[in-house]
C-alpha positions in Angstrom: -23.5 -20.5 5.9 -21.5 -23.7 5.2 -18.5 -24.4 7.4 -15.7 -27.0 7.3 -14.2 -27.5 10.8 -10.8 -29.1 11.5 -9.9 -29.9 15.1 -8.1 -33.0 16.3 -9.5 -33.0 19.9 -12.9 -34.8 19.9 -14.5 -32.9 22.8 -13.5 -29.5 21.4 -14.5 -30.4 17.8 -17.9 -31.7 19.0 -18.4 -28.6 21.1 -17.6 -26.3 18.2 -20.0 -28.1 16.0 -22.8 -27.7 18.5 -21.9 -24.1 19.0 -21.9 -23.3 15.3 -25.1 -25.1 14.7 -26.8 -23.3 17.6 -25.9 -20.0 15.7 -27.4 -21.2 12.4 -24.2 -22.3 10.7 -24.3 -25.6 8.7 -21.2 -27.7 9.6 -20.8 -29.7 6.4 -17.7 -31.5 7.6 -15.9 -31.8 11.0 -12.6 -33.5 10.6 -9.6 -34.4 12.7 -6.6 -34.8 10.3 -4.8 -32.9 7.5 -5.8 -35.3 4.8 -9.4 -35.3 5.9 -9.3 -31.5 5.8 -7.9 -31.4 2.3 -10.6 -33.7 1.0 -13.4 -31.8 2.8 -12.3 -28.5 1.4 -12.1 -29.9 -2.1 -15.4 -31.8 -2.0 -17.6 -29.4 0.1 -16.4 -26.0 -1.1 -17.5 -24.3 2.1 -18.2 -20.7 2.7 -15.6 -20.6 5.4 -13.0 -23.0 6.9 -12.3 -23.0 10.7 -8.9 -24.7 11.1 -6.5 -25.6 13.9 -2.8 -25.2 13.1 -1.6 -28.5 14.5 -3.4 -31.6 13.0 -2.3 -35.2 12.5 -0.4 -36.8 11.1 2.5 -34.3 11.7 1.0 -32.4 14.6 3.1 -29.4 13.5 1.6 -27.0 11.0 -0.6 -29.5 9.1 -3.7 -27.4 9.3 -2.2 -24.2 8.0 -0.4 -26.0 5.2 -3.7 -27.6 4.1 -5.4 -24.2 4.2 -2.7 -22.6 2.1 -2.9 -25.4 -0.4 -6.7 -25.1 -0.6 -6.4 -21.3 -1.2 -4.0 -22.0 -4.1 -6.7 -24.2 -5.6 -9.5 -21.8 -4.7 -8.2 -18.3 -4.3 -10.1 -16.3 -1.8 -11.3 -19.3 0.3 -12.1 -17.7 3.7 -10.1 -19.3 6.5 -10.3 -18.7 10.2 -7.4 -20.2 12.1 -8.3 -21.2 15.6 -5.2 -22.4 17.5 -3.2 -22.3 20.7 -0.1 -21.4 18.7 1.2 -18.7 16.4 3.0 -20.4 13.6 5.0 -17.4 12.2 6.1 -18.5 8.7 2.9 -20.0 7.4 0.8 -17.5 9.3 2.4 -14.7 7.4 2.0 -16.5 4.1 -1.6 -17.1 4.8 -2.3 -13.6 5.9 -0.4 -11.8 3.2 -1.7 -13.4 0.0 -4.3 -10.7 -0.3 -7.3 -12.9 -1.4 -10.5 -13.3 0.6 -11.3 -13.3 4.3 -8.7 -14.3 6.8 -8.6 -14.6 10.6 -6.3 -15.9 13.4 -7.7 -16.4 16.9 -6.0 -17.9 19.9 -8.2 -20.5 21.6 -7.5 -19.4 25.2 -8.5 -15.8 24.3 -12.0 -16.6 22.8 -14.1 -15.6 25.7 -17.7 -16.0 24.5 -19.8 -17.4 21.7 -20.7 -14.1 20.2 -17.1 -13.1 19.8 -16.3 -16.4 18.0 -19.3 -16.6 15.7 -18.9 -12.9 14.8 -15.3 -13.7 13.7 -16.5 -16.6 11.6 -19.1 -14.4 9.9 -16.7 -11.6 9.4 -14.1 -13.8 7.7 -16.7 -15.6 5.6 -17.8 -12.1 4.3 -14.3 -11.3 3.2 -13.1 -9.4 6.3 -10.5 -10.0 8.9 -10.6 -11.2 12.5 -7.2 -11.0 14.2 -6.3 -11.6 17.8 -4.2 -8.7 19.1 -1.6 -11.1 20.5 -1.1 -12.7 17.1 -0.5 -9.4 15.5 1.8 -8.4 18.3 3.9 -11.5 17.9 4.2 -11.1 14.1 5.2 -7.5 14.5 7.7 -8.3 17.2 9.3 -11.1 15.2 9.5 -8.7 12.2 11.0 -6.0 14.3 13.7 -8.4 15.5 14.6 -9.4 12.0 14.7 -5.8 10.6 13.6 -2.7 12.6 10.7 -0.9 11.1 12.6 2.2 10.2 11.1 5.5 11.3 7.8 4.3 12.8 7.1 6.1 16.1 5.7 4.2 19.1 2.3 5.8 18.5 2.4 4.8 14.8 3.3 1.2 15.8 0.2 1.1 18.1 -2.0 2.4 15.3 -0.6 -0.2 12.9 -1.2 -3.1 15.4 -4.8 -1.9 15.8 -5.2 -1.6 12.0 -4.0 -5.1 11.6 -6.7 -6.3 14.0 -9.3 -4.9 11.6 -10.2 -1.8 13.6 -11.7 1.2 11.9 -10.3 4.7 12.5 -13.1 5.4 14.9 -12.4 2.3 16.9 -8.7 3.1 17.0 -9.4 6.6 18.1 -11.6 5.4 20.9 -8.9 2.8 22.0 -6.1 5.3 22.1 -8.2 8.3 23.3 -7.3 10.5 20.4 -9.3 12.1 17.5 -10.1 10.3 14.3 -8.2 13.0 12.5 -5.1 12.1 14.5 -5.6 8.4 13.6 -6.0 9.3 9.9 -2.7 11.3 10.0 -0.9 8.4 11.7 -2.3 6.0 9.2 -1.1 8.2 6.3 2.3 8.4 7.8 2.5 4.6 8.3 1.7 3.9 4.7 4.1 6.5 3.5 7.0 5.2 5.6 6.3 1.6 4.6 5.9 2.5 0.9 2.3 1.2 0.8 -0.5 2.8 -1.1 -3.1 4.3 1.2 -6.6 2.8 1.1 -9.9 3.5 2.9 -10.8 -0.2 2.8 -10.1 -1.7 6.2 -9.5 -5.2 4.8 -7.0 -3.9 2.2 -5.2 -1.9 4.9 -4.7 -5.0 7.1 -3.6 -7.1 4.1 -1.1 -4.4 3.1 0.5 -4.3 6.5 0.7 -8.1 6.6 2.1 -8.2 3.1 4.8 -5.9 4.3 5.6 -8.2 7.2 5.7 -11.2 4.8 8.1 -9.4 2.5 10.4 -8.8 5.4 10.3 -12.4 6.4 11.1 -13.6 2.9 13.9 -11.1 2.6 15.5 -12.6 5.6 15.3 -16.2 4.4 18.4 -17.9 2.9 18.5 -18.1 -0.9 
């Protein structure tokens, strides 16, 4: 599996390269800046990109902007964001475009190599890998902008777990309820949010995030 890695800190970048290579990934480019990332994604056409949010020269949201631009050129390019920060606006745009694998992990919450490499593989295969705190922050931000109508506290819990990529069985185990109860909550959530139900976990996540993205756009000035 071919990987392009973007991380501006040398020691972390070198460590990630060694880790990925130890797990049989081929790191075709390991870069430190936004312009280098843009070139590497265009030239190497990797199976997946692992990208920090804040890259030189701006050190703001350069990495996410480069990833978004690359996905416009190559729809469905799998992107796993690995960062210390949740950049709300561009994160929602990345997560809600509905094409290809997506992920967003927080660096200080990646606790072992298997967790990280599993996330890379899942995203490369077209799935999702979302840190619960990322989802929680996006949902909280959305909730402050415009409360999510009639969702019950339990339905909100289920939606957050859905957005992490959990199956109904995993959600049921987490909440200590039956799968049938989870299915009912899921159906209610889609009905209340005006979203078509789907048995595909990736589409469920993208539908929820698309809803969040629409809410964010509705709140922007014209």
